[in-house]
N, C-alpha and C positions, 0 to 999 in steps of 0.2 A: 491605420489599418484599413484595408479594402476588401480582403477576401477571408470569409469566415466559414466555418464548418460546425454544425451543431450535432452533438451526440446526445440523444434524449432517452431517458428511462420512462418507457410508456406505462410502468406501474405507478409512477409518481405523476405523470401527465397522460392519463389513459386516452383522452380524445385529442391529444396533441394541440389543445387550444393555446396553452402557454407557449409551446414551441412555435406555433404559427404566428403568434404576436411578435416574437423576436425576429423571425424570418422576415415578416412584413416590415417591421421597423427598420431593419438593416437595408432591405431592398429599396424602400422608399427614399433612402438617403444615398442611393447610388452604389451600394455595396453588393458584392457577390456573396450569396449564402446558400449552402446545401445542408440537407438534414439526413441523418442516419439514426434509426432506432436501435438502441442497444439490445441485443438478444443473445441468449446462450447458444454456444456452438460446441456441443459435447464432442470431444475427440477431434475437433477441427484445428485449423491453423491459427485461430484466435479464440479469445475467451468470450467477449461480448461485442466487440467492435471490429469490423473488417477494415484493417488499415489500407487495403488495396483500393477501397472506394474513395479515399480522401485525395483530392487533387494535390499535385505536387506543389502548386503555388499558394496553398493555404497558409495564411499568416497567423490564424488563431483558431483553436478548437474550443468551443463553448460546450461545457458538459452540464446537462440538466438532470438533477436528481438529488445527490447528496455526496457525502464523503465516500460512501461505498461505490457509487457509480463512477466517481472520479478515479478511485483507485483502480478499478477494472479497466477504465479507458486508458489510464496511464500505462498499464502493463501491455496493452495491445498496440499503442501508437508511439511508445517512447522512441523507437528507432526512426521515426519520421522527424524528430527534432523540432516539433511544432509546440509552442507554449499553450498551456491549458488554462481556462478560467472556469471555475466551478460555480454554478448557480444552485443554491440550496433550496430544494422544494420540500425538504423534510425537517428533521430536527436540527438544532444548532450543531455546526461542525467546525473543524479546524481547517480543513482543506478547501471546502467550498465557501468562500468568504462572502459572496454576494447573496442576499435573499430577494424575495419577490419585490419588496418595497424599493430596494436599491437597484433594480434591474436597469431602468432606462438611463439613469445617471452613469451607471457602469458602462453601458453600451456607448454612450457619448464619449466617455473617457477613452475607450478603445479606438473609436473613430478619430479622436483628436491626438492619438498616440501618447496619452497621458497614463503611463503605467511603468511598472518595474517588472523584471523577470528574475525569479529565484530558481536556482538549480538545486534539486533535491537528490541526494544519494539514494541508490537502490541496491538491493542484494540479489545475488543469484545463489541458488541451492541445488546441489546435485546429490541424489541418493544412490548409494552403492551397496551392492551385495557382493562382497569380495571385490573383484575388479570389474564386475558387470554394472553398468549404469542402468538403474531402474527407472529413472526419470529426472527431469530438472525443470526449473521454472525461475521466474523473476518476481520480485516483490518490492513495492514502494514502502509499505508499512512494516511488515514483519513476516518472518517464517516461524511457525509454531510447531513444535514436535510434542505430541501427546500420546497417551495410551489409546487403544482402540478396544471396544468391547467392555469387559467386566470392570466395575468401579473399584479398581485397586491401584496402588501407586506403582510406578515403574522406575527402575534404576537407569540413570543416565550417566554415561562416561563422557567427559568433556575434555577436548584437546584444543590448544591454540598453537597454530603454526607447527602442528605435528608433535607438540610437547604436551604431556599429560598435565591437566589442570586440576580436576577433581571429579568425584563421583557423588551422586546423591539420589535419594528416593524422592520422587515428586509426582504430581499429576502431569507435569509437562515442563517445557522450557520455551521461552520466547526469545528469539534473536531479532532485535528490532533496529531500524534506522532511527536517526533523530526525528524524522517525520512521524514514525510509529511510536515514538516515546509518549505521545499523548493518547494512544489507543489502548490496546489490550495490556501492554507493558505497564502503563500507569495504573490500571485497575488491579494489577498483580503486585503493586507496591514499588514499581520501578521509578527512576527519576525522570523529570521533564528536561528535555534537551532542546536547545534552539534548532529549528528545523533545517537551517542552512549550514549546520555543522557537518563534519565528516568523522563519524565514529560508529561503532557497533555496540549495542547493549545486549547483555545476556541477563534475563530475568527468569527465575524459577517460578513455576505455578504451584502454590501450596506445597512447598518443600517440607519434608518430615524431619526437620532439624531446626535448631534454634539459631544457628550461626550462618545461614545461607542468605546472601543479599545479592542485589544486582551488581554486575561487573561491567565496566565500560572499557572497550578496547579501541586502539587506533584503527582507522578505517582500513588500513592495508593488512591487518591481521586476518588470518584464515581460521575460522571456528569450525570444529568438527564435533558433532554430537553422535554418539553411538548408543544404540538401544541395548541395554544390558539384560541379563537374565532375570527371571522372576524368582519368586520364592521356590525353594526346593529345586533350583536349576531349571525351572519351567521356561519354555519358549514364550516370550511375550509378543504382543502385536501392538503396533503403533501407527501413527499417521504423521506425515509432514504436510503442513498446510501453508499455502502461500497467499497472504492477504485475505485469509478467511475464505478462499475460493478453491483453487486447485488442491487436490489431495493426492499424496503418493503413499501407498501402504508400505510399512516396514515390519520386520520381525527382528528378534534378538540377533545381534551381530551385524545388522545393517547400520550404516552410518550416513549422515548427511554432511556434506562439506559446503560451508557457506562463506562467501567472500563478497567484497564490493563489486558491483556490476560495472561493466565498461561504459554504460550509458547512464544518463541522469534525466529525471523528469523536470521539465521546465514549467513552473507555475507562475501565472500572472498575478501580480499584486497591484491593487488599485487604491487601497485606503491609506498607504504610506504610514501605517502604524507600525511601531516596533513590535517585536515578538513579546516583549515584556508587557506592553499595553494590551495586546490581544489576549495574552494569558490572564492578565488581571480581569479583563472583561468576562472571559469564559468562566473563571473561578467565581466571580460575583454572581453569574447567572446560573451556576450549577446547583 
């Protein structure tokens, strides 16, 4: 690889010292490297990373921060089709596989073209009120539908391919990709799925029933979650959240239609470890 682009989280690297070290290391070896600081763009065309600033001939995007930074970068740049490498400057993560200590060997591997590329499934979600679209977005990890406001359970009506599945009262529902299976879904009792698989997971959050479990659907299935009525036929308020970032407000009767996205995130793998080995190490260190 010869042409690199760095997306850096200045909350994790406030003086950009670590970012500068990477930029210098690559340029000293004759590589091209540009830097962009991730920043919030409320109501703009992107979330944190402006994809228009990324040169078309970029071969690798290095994301400095952690899993959260990489998630947001992926949502912004996925349509560029450029593989991402996460450098973890925070706590141990599943997506950002390289830490500070392994930085320079990792850069050498990239320069020597010693890597693999994994494609990760993404989800799109569109929120409707009747036939009116309230909003839509994309997610690499998960789309979460929860209550908004008062601490009480909400009724969710669930459909798959327009066929009624079930209804239950819960704090929320997580619709996750295999990549997201090790995130919020896991903490809510969902299964762990190999990240390069193609399927969709539905995991309830604190369901008020004894027989509600996660359900796994084929990737091509379309999942619809409708916000039901509250107690005494009250109008409830909820939120659809995309990768813990973008939020779209919902009320009783609104529905979100979730399907596999047409694009995939490309993640660079350098350690050549199987998912089973990575999972074993994470579980041992947790």
